[in-house]
mmCIF file as gemmi writes it, N, C-alpha and C atoms, coordinates in Angstrom:
data_model
loop_
_atom_site.group_PDB
_atom_site.id
_atom_site.type_symbol
_atom_site.label_atom_id
_atom_site.label_alt_id
_atom_site.label_comp_id
_atom_site.label_asym_id
_atom_site.label_entity_id
_atom_site.label_seq_id
_atom_site.pdbx_PDB_ins_code
_atom_site.Cartn_x
_atom_site.Cartn_y
_atom_site.Cartn_z
_atom_site.occupancy
_atom_site.B_iso_or_equiv
_atom_site.pdbx_formal_charge
_atom_site.auth_seq_id
_atom_site.auth_asym_id
_atom_site.pdbx_PDB_model_num
ATOM 1 N N . UNK Axp A 1 ? -199.543 37.536 -115.021 1 0 ? 1 A 1
ATOM 2 C CA . UNK Axp A 1 ? -200.505 36.805 -114.74 1 0 ? 1 A 1
ATOM 3 C C . UNK Axp A 1 ? -200.484 37.079 -113.196 1 0 ? 1 A 1
ATOM 4 N N . UNK Axp A 2 ? -201.14 37.598 -112.062 1 0 ? 2 A 1
ATOM 5 C CA . UNK Axp A 2 ? -200.972 37.544 -110.254 1 0 ? 2 A 1
ATOM 6 C C . UNK Axp A 2 ? -200.541 36.093 -109.83 1 0 ? 2 A 1
ATOM 7 N N . UNK Axp A 3 ? -199.902 36.037 -108.709 1 0 ? 3 A 1
ATOM 8 C CA . UNK Axp A 3 ? -199.834 35.003 -107.843 1 0 ? 3 A 1
ATOM 9 C C . UNK Axp A 3 ? -201.04 34.006 -107.03 1 0 ? 3 A 1
ATOM 10 N N . UNK Axp A 4 ? -200.748 33.393 -106.629 1 0 ? 4 A 1
ATOM 11 C CA . UNK Axp A 4 ? -201.939 32.752 -105.973 1 0 ? 4 A 1
ATOM 12 C C . UNK Axp A 4 ? -201.103 33.442 -104.418 1 0 ? 4 A 1
ATOM 13 N N . UNK Axp A 5 ? -202.473 34.315 -103.68 1 0 ? 5 A 1
ATOM 14 C CA . UNK Axp A 5 ? -202.245 34.817 -102.645 1 0 ? 5 A 1
ATOM 15 C C . UNK Axp A 5 ? -202.431 33.828 -101.014 1 0 ? 5 A 1
ATOM 16 N N . UNK Axp A 6 ? -200.911 33.501 -100.802 1 0 ? 6 A 1
ATOM 17 C CA . UNK Axp A 6 ? -201.26 32.885 -99.466 1 0 ? 6 A 1
ATOM 18 C C . UNK Axp A 6 ? -200.584 33.672 -98.275 1 0 ? 6 A 1
ATOM 19 N N . UNK Axp A 7 ? -201.899 32.638 -97.051 1 0 ? 7 A 1
ATOM 20 C CA . UNK Axp A 7 ? -202.117 33.572 -95.713 1 0 ? 7 A 1
ATOM 21 C C . UNK Axp A 7 ? -201.173 32.881 -95.191 1 0 ? 7 A 1
ATOM 22 N N . UNK Axp A 8 ? -199.911 33.113 -94.684 1 0 ? 8 A 1
ATOM 23 C CA . UNK Axp A 8 ? -199.019 31.661 -94.207 1 0 ? 8 A 1
ATOM 24 C C . UNK Axp A 8 ? -198.924 32.317 -92.22 1 0 ? 8 A 1
ATOM 25 N N . UNK Axp A 9 ? -199.11 31.331 -91.325 1 0 ? 9 A 1
ATOM 26 C CA . UNK Axp A 9 ? -198.598 31.659 -89.933 1 0 ? 9 A 1
ATOM 27 C C . UNK Axp A 9 ? -197.497 30.88 -89.588 1 0 ? 9 A 1
ATOM 28 N N . UNK Axp A 10 ? -196.976 30.98 -89.3 1 0 ? 10 A 1
ATOM 29 C CA . UNK Axp A 10 ? -195.72 29.975 -88.084 1 0 ? 10 A 1
ATOM 30 C C . UNK Axp A 10 ? -195.285 30.947 -87.586 1 0 ? 10 A 1
ATOM 31 N N . UNK Axp A 11 ? -194.817 29.722 -86.236 1 0 ? 11 A 1
ATOM 32 C CA . UNK Axp A 11 ? -194.244 29.338 -85.045 1 0 ? 11 A 1
ATOM 33 C C . UNK Axp A 11 ? -192.853 29.958 -85.398 1 0 ? 11 A 1
ATOM 34 N N . UNK Axp A 12 ? -192.313 30.518 -84.72 1 0 ? 12 A 1
ATOM 35 C CA . UNK Axp A 12 ? -190.69 31.002 -84.955 1 0 ? 12 A 1
ATOM 36 C C . UNK Axp A 12 ? -189.746 30.65 -83.731 1 0 ? 12 A 1
ATOM 37 N N . UNK Axp A 13 ? -190.417 30.651 -82.372 1 0 ? 13 A 1
ATOM 38 C CA . UNK Axp A 13 ? -190.134 30.746 -81.419 1 0 ? 13 A 1
ATOM 39 C C . UNK Axp A 13 ? -190.865 30.683 -80.174 1 0 ? 13 A 1
ATOM 40 N N . UNK Axp A 14 ? -190.755 29.819 -79.167 1 0 ? 14 A 1
ATOM 41 C CA . UNK Axp A 14 ? -190.902 29.397 -77.816 1 0 ? 14 A 1
ATOM 42 C C . UNK Axp A 14 ? -190.461 29.736 -76.704 1 0 ? 14 A 1
ATOM 43 N N . UNK Axp A 15 ? -190.569 30.513 -75.922 1 0 ? 15 A 1
ATOM 44 C CA . UNK Axp A 15 ? -190.461 30.77 -74.374 1 0 ? 15 A 1
ATOM 45 C C . UNK Axp A 15 ? -191.031 30.373 -73.418 1 0 ? 15 A 1
ATOM 46 N N . UNK Axp A 16 ? -190.242 31.004 -72.155 1 0 ? 16 A 1
ATOM 47 C CA . UNK Axp A 16 ? -191.318 30.372 -71.138 1 0 ? 16 A 1
ATOM 48 C C . UNK Axp A 16 ? -192.797 31.244 -70.96 1 0 ? 16 A 1
ATOM 49 N N . UNK Axp A 17 ? -192.158 32.479 -71.79 1 0 ? 17 A 1
ATOM 50 C CA . UNK Axp A 17 ? -193.133 34.058 -71.104 1 0 ? 17 A 1
ATOM 51 C C . UNK Axp A 17 ? -193.955 33.906 -72.283 1 0 ? 17 A 1
ATOM 52 N N . UNK Axp A 18 ? -193.835 33.574 -73.813 1 0 ? 18 A 1
ATOM 53 C CA . UNK Axp A 18 ? -194.439 33.612 -74.72 1 0 ? 18 A 1
ATOM 54 C C . UNK Axp A 18 ? -193.916 32.693 -76.2 1 0 ? 18 A 1
ATOM 55 N N . UNK Axp A 19 ? -194.64 33.049 -77.137 1 0 ? 19 A 1
ATOM 56 C CA . UNK Axp A 19 ? -194.032 32.667 -78.22 1 0 ? 19 A 1
ATOM 57 C C . UNK Axp A 19 ? -194.34 33.196 -79.514 1 0 ? 19 A 1
ATOM 58 N N . UNK Axp A 20 ? -193.239 33.521 -80.429 1 0 ? 20 A 1
ATOM 59 C CA . UNK Axp A 20 ? -193.648 34.451 -81.643 1 0 ? 20 A 1
ATOM 60 C C . UNK Axp A 20 ? -194.381 33.401 -82.76 1 0 ? 20 A 1
ATOM 61 N N . UNK Axp A 21 ? -194.879 34.242 -83.452 1 0 ? 21 A 1
ATOM 62 C CA . UNK Axp A 21 ? -195.686 33.899 -84.678 1 0 ? 21 A 1
ATOM 63 C C . UNK Axp A 21 ? -195.309 34.567 -86.098 1 0 ? 21 A 1
ATOM 64 N N . UNK Axp A 22 ? -195.284 34.567 -87.062 1 0 ? 22 A 1
ATOM 65 C CA . UNK Axp A 22 ? -194.639 35.234 -88.225 1 0 ? 22 A 1
ATOM 66 C C . UNK Axp A 22 ? -195.939 35.06 -89.156 1 0 ? 22 A 1
ATOM 67 N N . UNK Axp A 23 ? -196.483 36.092 -89.559 1 0 ? 23 A 1
ATOM 68 C CA . UNK Axp A 23 ? -197.696 36.436 -90.016 1 0 ? 23 A 1
ATOM 69 C C . UNK Axp A 23 ? -196.658 37.53 -91.901 1 0 ? 23 A 1
ATOM 70 N N . UNK Axp A 24 ? -196.606 36.978 -92.799 1 0 ? 24 A 1
ATOM 71 C CA . UNK Axp A 24 ? -196.05 37.333 -93.916 1 0 ? 24 A 1
ATOM 72 C C . UNK Axp A 24 ? -194.745 38.23 -93.53 1 0 ? 24 A 1
ATOM 73 N N . UNK Axp A 25 ? -194.919 39.581 -93.109 1 0 ? 25 A 1
ATOM 74 C CA . UNK Axp A 25 ? -192.987 40.281 -92.628 1 0 ? 25 A 1
ATOM 75 C C . UNK Axp A 25 ? -193.508 41.05 -91.46 1 0 ? 25 A 1
ATOM 76 N N . UNK Axp A 26 ? -194.658 40.234 -90.956 1 0 ? 26 A 1
ATOM 77 C CA . UNK Axp A 26 ? -195.31 40.942 -89.953 1 0 ? 26 A 1
ATOM 78 C C . UNK Axp A 26 ? -194.618 39.885 -88.377 1 0 ? 26 A 1
ATOM 79 N N . UNK Axp A 27 ? -193.616 40.226 -87.037 1 0 ? 27 A 1
ATOM 80 C CA . UNK Axp A 27 ? -193.777 39.289 -86.061 1 0 ? 27 A 1
ATOM 81 C C . UNK Axp A 27 ? -194.051 39.026 -85.222 1 0 ? 27 A 1
ATOM 82 N N . UNK Axp A 28 ? -195.205 38.899 -84.576 1 0 ? 28 A 1
ATOM 83 C CA . UNK Axp A 28 ? -196.327 39.276 -83.407 1 0 ? 28 A 1
ATOM 84 C C . UNK Axp A 28 ? -195.628 38.2 -82.245 1 0 ? 28 A 1
ATOM 85 N N . UNK Axp A 29 ? -195.726 38.485 -80.957 1 0 ? 29 A 1
ATOM 86 C CA . UNK Axp A 29 ? -195.109 37.858 -79.575 1 0 ? 29 A 1
ATOM 87 C C . UNK Axp A 29 ? -196.481 37.526 -78.794 1 0 ? 29 A 1
ATOM 88 N N . UNK Axp A 30 ? -197.009 36.771 -78.352 1 0 ? 30 A 1
ATOM 89 C CA . UNK Axp A 30 ? -198.177 36.132 -78.096 1 0 ? 30 A 1
ATOM 90 C C . UNK Axp A 30 ? -197.697 35.585 -76.293 1 0 ? 30 A 1
ATOM 91 N N . UNK Axp A 31 ? -198.01 36.675 -75.578 1 0 ? 31 A 1
ATOM 92 C CA . UNK Axp A 31 ? -197.67 35.935 -74.221 1 0 ? 31 A 1
ATOM 93 C C . UNK Axp A 31 ? -198.476 35.444 -73.299 1 0 ? 31 A 1
ATOM 94 N N . UNK Axp A 32 ? -198.156 34.612 -72.988 1 0 ? 32 A 1
ATOM 95 C CA . UNK Axp A 32 ? -198.849 33.517 -72.425 1 0 ? 32 A 1
ATOM 96 C C . UNK Axp A 32 ? -199.336 34.532 -71.009 1 0 ? 32 A 1
ATOM 97 N N . UNK Axp A 33 ? -198.957 35.369 -70.458 1 0 ? 33 A 1
ATOM 98 C CA . UNK Axp A 33 ? -199.746 35.794 -69.831 1 0 ? 33 A 1
ATOM 99 C C . UNK Axp A 33 ? -200.866 36.183 -70.116 1 0 ? 33 A 1
ATOM 100 N N . UNK Axp A 34 ? -201.26 36.771 -71.966 1 0 ? 34 A 1
ATOM 101 C CA . UNK Axp A 34 ? -202.08 37.261 -71.953 1 0 ? 34 A 1
ATOM 102 C C . UNK Axp A 34 ? -203.252 36.497 -72.529 1 0 ? 34 A 1
ATOM 103 N N . UNK Axp A 35 ? -202.657 35.675 -72.696 1 0 ? 35 A 1
ATOM 104 C CA . UNK Axp A 35 ? -203.429 34.172 -73.964 1 0 ? 35 A 1
ATOM 105 C C . UNK Axp A 35 ? -202.682 32.749 -72.64 1 0 ? 35 A 1
ATOM 106 N N . UNK Axp A 36 ? -203.356 32.638 -71.604 1 0 ? 36 A 1
ATOM 107 C CA . UNK Axp A 36 ? -203.293 31.682 -70.77 1 0 ? 36 A 1
ATOM 108 C C . UNK Axp A 36 ? -203.162 30.223 -71.368 1 0 ? 36 A 1
ATOM 109 N N . UNK Axp A 37 ? -204.453 30.111 -72.239 1 0 ? 37 A 1
ATOM 110 C CA . UNK Axp A 37 ? -205.06 28.252 -72.383 1 0 ? 37 A 1
ATOM 111 C C . UNK Axp A 37 ? -203.419 28.215 -73.523 1 0 ? 37 A 1
ATOM 112 N N . UNK Axp A 38 ? -202.894 28.874 -73.987 1 0 ? 38 A 1
ATOM 113 C CA . UNK Axp A 38 ? -201.617 28.168 -74.412 1 0 ? 38 A 1
ATOM 114 C C . UNK Axp A 38 ? -200.172 28.112 -73.841 1 0 ? 38 A 1
ATOM 115 N N . UNK Axp A 39 ? -200.247 28.293 -72.347 1 0 ? 39 A 1
ATOM 116 C CA . UNK Axp A 39 ? -199.215 28.093 -71.594 1 0 ? 39 A 1
ATOM 117 C C . UNK Axp A 39 ? -198.954 26.66 -71.208 1 0 ? 39 A 1
ATOM 118 N N . UNK Axp A 40 ? -200.085 25.605 -71.811 1 0 ? 40 A 1
ATOM 119 C CA . UNK Axp A 40 ? -199.854 24.134 -71.006 1 0 ? 40 A 1
ATOM 120 C C . UNK Axp A 40 ? -199.19 23.73 -72.773 1 0 ? 40 A 1
ATOM 121 N N . UNK Axp A 41 ? -199.56 24.358 -74.006 1 0 ? 41 A 1
ATOM 122 C CA . UNK Axp A 41 ? -200.133 23.467 -75.047 1 0 ? 41 A 1
ATOM 123 C C . UNK Axp A 41 ? -198.584 23.285 -75.238 1 0 ? 41 A 1
ATOM 124 N N . UNK Axp A 42 ? -198.348 22.149 -76.343 1 0 ? 42 A 1
ATOM 125 C CA . UNK Axp A 42 ? -196.867 21.229 -76.609 1 0 ? 42 A 1
ATOM 126 C C . UNK Axp A 42 ? -196.477 21.832 -78.006 1 0 ? 42 A 1
ATOM 127 N N . UNK Axp A 43 ? -195.101 21.851 -78.636 1 0 ? 43 A 1
ATOM 128 C CA . UNK Axp A 43 ? -194.777 22.85 -79.448 1 0 ? 43 A 1
ATOM 129 C C . UNK Axp A 43 ? -195.188 22.277 -80.425 1 0 ? 43 A 1
ATOM 130 N N . UNK Axp A 44 ? -195.449 21.28 -80.605 1 0 ? 44 A 1
ATOM 131 C CA . UNK Axp A 44 ? -196.298 20.794 -81.871 1 0 ? 44 A 1
ATOM 132 C C . UNK Axp A 44 ? -198.056 21.324 -81.835 1 0 ? 44 A 1
ATOM 133 N N . UNK Axp A 45 ? -198.527 21.45 -80.75 1 0 ? 45 A 1
ATOM 134 C CA . UNK Axp A 45 ? -200 21.714 -80.728 1 0 ? 45 A 1
ATOM 135 C C . UNK Axp A 45 ? -199.597 23.46 -81.531 1 0 ? 45 A 1
ATOM 136 N N . UNK Axp A 46 ? -198.861 24.244 -80.554 1 0 ? 46 A 1
ATOM 137 C CA . UNK Axp A 46 ? -198.373 25.65 -81.067 1 0 ? 46 A 1
ATOM 138 C C . UNK Axp A 46 ? -198.577 25.4 -82.821 1 0 ? 46 A 1
ATOM 139 N N . UNK Axp A 47 ? -196.808 24.674 -82.874 1 0 ? 47 A 1
ATOM 140 C CA . UNK Axp A 47 ? -196.916 25.399 -84.221 1 0 ? 47 A 1
ATOM 141 C C . UNK Axp A 47 ? -198.099 24.386 -85.53 1 0 ? 47 A 1
ATOM 142 N N . UNK Axp A 48 ? -198.831 23.96 -85.209 1 0 ? 48 A 1
ATOM 143 C CA . UNK Axp A 48 ? -199.776 23.627 -86.126 1 0 ? 48 A 1
ATOM 144 C C . UNK Axp A 48 ? -201.12 25.003 -86.223 1 0 ? 48 A 1
ATOM 145 N N . UNK Axp A 49 ? -200.505 26.034 -86.361 1 0 ? 49 A 1
ATOM 146 C CA . UNK Axp A 49 ? -202.278 26.938 -86.777 1 0 ? 49 A 1
ATOM 147 C C . UNK Axp A 49 ? -201.554 27.331 -88.404 1 0 ? 49 A 1
ATOM 148 N N . UNK Axp A 50 ? -203.131 27.114 -88.59 1 0 ? 50 A 1
ATOM 149 C CA . UNK Axp A 50 ? -203.688 28.017 -89.486 1 0 ? 50 A 1
ATOM 150 C C . UNK Axp A 50 ? -204.089 29.279 -90.015 1 0 ? 50 A 1
ATOM 151 N N . UNK Axp A 51 ? -204.3 29.617 -90.875 1 0 ? 51 A 1
ATOM 152 C CA . UNK Axp A 51 ? -204.459 31.302 -91.137 1 0 ? 51 A 1
ATOM 153 C C . UNK Axp A 51 ? -205.333 31.041 -92.46 1 0 ? 51 A 1
ATOM 154 N N . UNK Axp A 52 ? -206.556 30.859 -92.09 1 0 ? 52 A 1
ATOM 155 C CA . UNK Axp A 52 ? -207.998 30.726 -92.679 1 0 ? 52 A 1
ATOM 156 C C . UNK Axp A 52 ? -208.226 31.987 -94.034 1 0 ? 52 A 1
ATOM 157 N N . UNK Axp A 53 ? -207.91 33.758 -93.046 1 0 ? 53 A 1
ATOM 158 C CA . UNK Axp A 53 ? -208.223 34.51 -93.673 1 0 ? 53 A 1
ATOM 159 C C . UNK Axp A 53 ? -206.93 35.444 -93.27 1 0 ? 53 A 1
ATOM 160 N N . UNK Axp A 54 ? -207.675 36.704 -93.944 1 0 ? 54 A 1
ATOM 161 C CA . UNK Axp A 54 ? -205.748 37.887 -93.218 1 0 ? 54 A 1
ATOM 162 C C . UNK Axp A 54 ? -205.934 37.939 -91.715 1 0 ? 54 A 1
ATOM 163 N N . UNK Axp A 55 ? -207.124 38.552 -90.927 1 0 ? 55 A 1
ATOM 164 C CA . UNK Axp A 55 ? -207.446 38.668 -89.438 1 0 ? 55 A 1
ATOM 165 C C . UNK Axp A 55 ? -207.806 37.159 -88.247 1 0 ? 55 A 1
ATOM 166 N N . UNK Axp A 56 ? -207.838 36.089 -89.114 1 0 ? 56 A 1
ATOM 167 C CA . UNK Axp A 56 ? -207.694 34.556 -88.055 1 0 ? 56 A 1
ATOM 168 C C . UNK Axp A 56 ? -207.151 33.775 -88.24 1 0 ? 56 A 1
ATOM 169 N N . UNK Axp A 57 ? -206.507 33.316 -87.042 1 0 ? 57 A 1
ATOM 170 C CA . UNK Axp A 57 ? -205.755 32.467 -86.804 1 0 ? 57 A 1
ATOM 171 C C . UNK Axp A 57 ? -206.881 31.198 -86.372 1 0 ? 57 A 1
ATOM 172 N N . UNK Axp A 58 ? -206.077 30.113 -86.651 1 0 ? 58 A 1
ATOM 173 C CA . UNK Axp A 58 ? -206.979 29.134 -86.035 1 0 ? 58 A 1
ATOM 174 C C . UNK Axp A 58 ? -205.795 27.586 -85.615 1 0 ? 58 A 1
ATOM 175 N N . UNK Axp A 59 ? -206.047 27.42 -84.481 1 0 ? 59 A 1
ATOM 176 C CA . UNK Axp A 59 ? -205.078 25.533 -83.935 1 0 ? 59 A 1
ATOM 177 C C . UNK Axp A 59 ? -205.661 24.966 -83.466 1 0 ? 59 A 1
ATOM 178 N N . UNK Axp A 60 ? -205.913 24.193 -84.918 1 0 ? 60 A 1
ATOM 179 C CA . UNK Axp A 60 ? -206.664 22.519 -84.9 1 0 ? 60 A 1
ATOM 180 C C . UNK Axp A 60 ? -206.961 21.957 -83.619 1 0 ? 60 A 1
ATOM 181 N N . UNK Axp A 61 ? -205.114 21.727 -83.114 1 0 ? 61 A 1
ATOM 182 C CA . UNK Axp A 61 ? -205.146 20.407 -81.981 1 0 ? 61 A 1
ATOM 183 C C . UNK Axp A 61 ? -205.245 20.925 -80.992 1 0 ? 61 A 1
ATOM 184 N N . UNK Axp A 62 ? -205.641 22.471 -80.634 1 0 ? 62 A 1
ATOM 185 C CA . UNK Axp A 62 ? -206.027 23.141 -79.387 1 0 ? 62 A 1
ATOM 186 C C . UNK Axp A 62 ? -207.661 23.28 -79.244 1 0 ? 62 A 1
ATOM 187 N N . UNK Axp A 63 ? -208.397 23.374 -80.84 1 0 ? 63 A 1
ATOM 188 C CA . UNK Axp A 63 ? -209.512 23.802 -81.088 1 0 ? 63 A 1
ATOM 189 C C . UNK Axp A 63 ? -209.716 25.309 -80.537 1 0 ? 63 A 1
ATOM 190 N N . UNK Axp A 64 ? -208.8 26.486 -81.249 1 0 ? 64 A 1
ATOM 191 C CA . UNK Axp A 64 ? -208.598 27.503 -80.569 1 0 ? 64 A 1
ATOM 192 C C . UNK Axp A 64 ? -208.565 28.729 -81.601 1 0 ? 64 A 1
ATOM 193 N N . UNK Axp A 65 ? -209.172 29.689 -81.887 1 0 ? 65 A 1
ATOM 194 C CA . UNK Axp A 65 ? -209.852 30.635 -82.559 1 0 ? 65 A 1
ATOM 195 C C . UNK Axp A 65 ? -209.172 31.879 -82.31 1 0 ? 65 A 1
ATOM 196 N N . UNK Axp A 66 ? -208.094 32.861 -83.156 1 0 ? 66 A 1
ATOM 197 C CA . UNK Axp A 66 ? -208.32 34.045 -82.462 1 0 ? 66 A 1
ATOM 198 C C . UNK Axp A 66 ? -208.179 34.765 -83.428 1 0 ? 66 A 1
ATOM 199 N N . UNK Axp A 67 ? -208.516 36.382 -83.405 1 0 ? 67 A 1
ATOM 200 C CA . UNK Axp A 67 ? -208.293 37.126 -83.78 1 0 ? 67 A 1
ATOM 201 C C . UNK Axp A 67 ? -206.685 37.976 -83.936 1 0 ? 67 A 1
ATOM 202 N N . UNK Axp A 68 ? -206.498 38.427 -85.526 1 0 ? 68 A 1
ATOM 203 C CA . UNK Axp A 68 ? -204.649 38.889 -85.12 1 0 ? 68 A 1
ATOM 204 C C . UNK Axp A 68 ? -204.889 40.192 -84.401 1 0 ? 68 A 1
ATOM 205 N N . UNK Axp A 69 ? -205.983 40.866 -84.488 1 0 ? 69 A 1
ATOM 206 C CA . UNK Axp A 69 ? -205.895 41.922 -83.649 1 0 ? 69 A 1
ATOM 207 C C . UNK Axp A 69 ? -205.752 41.76 -82.35 1 0 ? 69 A 1
ATOM 208 N N . UNK Axp A 70 ? -206.475 40.512 -81.811 1 0 ? 70 A 1
ATOM 209 C CA . UNK Axp A 70 ? -206.35 40.619 -80.445 1 0 ? 70 A 1
ATOM 210 C C . UNK Axp A 70 ? -204.974 39.99 -79.911 1 0 ? 70 A 1
ATOM 211 N N . UNK Axp A 71 ? -203.779 39.759 -80.102 1 0 ? 71 A 1
ATOM 212 C CA . UNK Axp A 71 ? -202.771 39.633 -80.826 1 0 ? 71 A 1
ATOM 213 C C . UNK Axp A 71 ? -201.928 40.963 -80.476 1 0 ? 71 A 1
ATOM 214 N N . UNK Axp A 72 ? -202.628 41.738 -81.411 1 0 ? 72 A 1
ATOM 215 C CA . UNK Axp A 72 ? -201.692 43.07 -81.512 1 0 ? 72 A 1
ATOM 216 C C . UNK Axp A 72 ? -201.987 43.83 -80.709 1 0 ? 72 A 1
ATOM 217 N N . UNK Axp A 73 ? -203.291 44.005 -80.211 1 0 ? 73 A 1
ATOM 218 C CA . UNK Axp A 73 ? -203.926 44.661 -78.941 1 0 ? 73 A 1
ATOM 219 C C . UNK Axp A 73 ? -204.621 44.432 -77.752 1 0 ? 73 A 1
ATOM 220 N N . UNK Axp A 74 ? -203.687 43.277 -77.27 1 0 ? 74 A 1
ATOM 221 C CA . UNK Axp A 74 ? -204.641 42.576 -76.176 1 0 ? 74 A 1
ATOM 222 C C . UNK Axp A 74 ? -205.808 43.414 -75.524 1 0 ? 74 A 1
ATOM 223 N N . UNK Axp A 75 ? -205.362 44.507 -75.338 1 0 ? 75 A 1
ATOM 224 C CA . UNK Axp A 75 ? -206.076 45.387 -73.974 1 0 ? 75 A 1
ATOM 225 C C . UNK Axp A 75 ? -207.066 45.717 -74.871 1 0 ? 75 A 1
ATOM 226 N N . UNK Axp A 76 ? -207.514 45.567 -76.018 1 0 ? 76 A 1
ATOM 227 C CA . UNK Axp A 76 ? -208.892 46.081 -76.379 1 0 ? 76 A 1
ATOM 228 C C . UNK Axp A 76 ? -209.845 44.719 -76.825 1 0 ? 76 A 1
ATOM 229 N N . UNK Axp A 77 ? -208.761 43.493 -75.558 1 0 ? 77 A 1
ATOM 230 C CA . UNK Axp A 77 ? -209.891 42.701 -75.565 1 0 ? 77 A 1
ATOM 231 C C . UNK Axp A 77 ? -209.788 41.79 -74.696 1 0 ? 77 A 1
ATOM 232 N N . UNK Axp A 78 ? -210.351 42.341 -73.441 1 0 ? 78 A 1
ATOM 233 C CA . UNK Axp A 78 ? -209.617 41.766 -72.175 1 0 ? 78 A 1
ATOM 234 C C . UNK Axp A 78 ? -210.352 40.47 -71.653 1 0 ? 78 A 1
ATOM 235 N N . UNK Axp A 79 ? -209.92 39.176 -71.156 1 0 ? 79 A 1
ATOM 236 C CA . UNK Axp A 79 ? -210.159 38.107 -71.32 1 0 ? 79 A 1
ATOM 237 C C . UNK Axp A 79 ? -211.059 38.235 -69.88 1 0 ? 79 A 1
ATOM 238 N N . UNK Axp A 80 ? -212.977 38.12 -69.803 1 0 ? 80 A 1
ATOM 239 C CA . UNK Axp A 80 ? -213.521 37.645 -68.665 1 0 ? 80 A 1
ATOM 240 C C . UNK Axp A 80 ? -213.295 36.206 -68.585 1 0 ? 80 A 1
ATOM 241 N N . UNK Axp A 81 ? -213.372 35.981 -66.748 1 0 ? 81 A 1
ATOM 242 C CA . UNK Axp A 81 ? -213.673 34.775 -66.929 1 0 ? 81 A 1
ATOM 243 C C . UNK Axp A 81 ? -213.963 35.058 -65.188 1 0 ? 81 A 1
ATOM 244 N N . UNK Axp A 82 ? -215.181 33.813 -65.223 1 0 ? 82 A 1
ATOM 245 C CA . UNK Axp A 82 ? -215.796 33.439 -63.471 1 0 ? 82 A 1
ATOM 246 C C . UNK Axp A 82 ? -216.081 31.963 -63.363 1 0 ? 82 A 1
ATOM 247 N N . UNK Axp A 83 ? -216.02 31.569 -61.967 1 0 ? 83 A 1
ATOM 248 C CA . UNK Axp A 83 ? -216.129 30.251 -62.18 1 0 ? 83 A 1
ATOM 249 C C . UNK Axp A 83 ? -217.775 30.079 -61.909 1 0 ? 83 A 1
ATOM 250 N N . UNK Axp A 84 ? -217.586 28.843 -62.146 1 0 ? 84 A 1
ATOM 251 C CA . UNK Axp A 84 ? -219.272 28.435 -62.144 1 0 ? 84 A 1
ATOM 252 C C . UNK Axp A 84 ? -219.709 27.489 -60.803 1 0 ? 84 A 1
ATOM 253 N N . UNK Axp A 85 ? -220.267 28.285 -59.808 1 0 ? 85 A 1
ATOM 254 C CA . UNK Axp A 85 ? -220.457 27.34 -59.342 1 0 ? 85 A 1
ATOM 255 C C . UNK Axp A 85 ? -221.174 25.868 -59.087 1 0 ? 85 A 1
ATOM 256 N N . UNK Axp A 86 ? -220.927 24.82 -58.782 1 0 ? 86 A 1
ATOM 257 C CA . UNK Axp A 86 ? -221.655 23.448 -58.95 1 0 ? 86 A 1
ATOM 258 C C . UNK Axp A 86 ? -222.79 23.504 -58.353 1 0 ? 86 A 1
């Protein structure tokens, strides 16, 4: 009888430049330069990460969703930002 498949995500380390996520047997660096919205997050907020599906991560305290593929290949998901005139 097969076991229950669990999709876990765990923050294993945090530095001034990035944090590392362990996803099964794969560890990915999440650089703050590519993902600036995480830079001011607390360790508690970063560590509270859920993996609702195989390619989806969610940080409920930050209300942040990310595709795992965007961490693996951030160049394929450019950040676009523009100032809004008041």
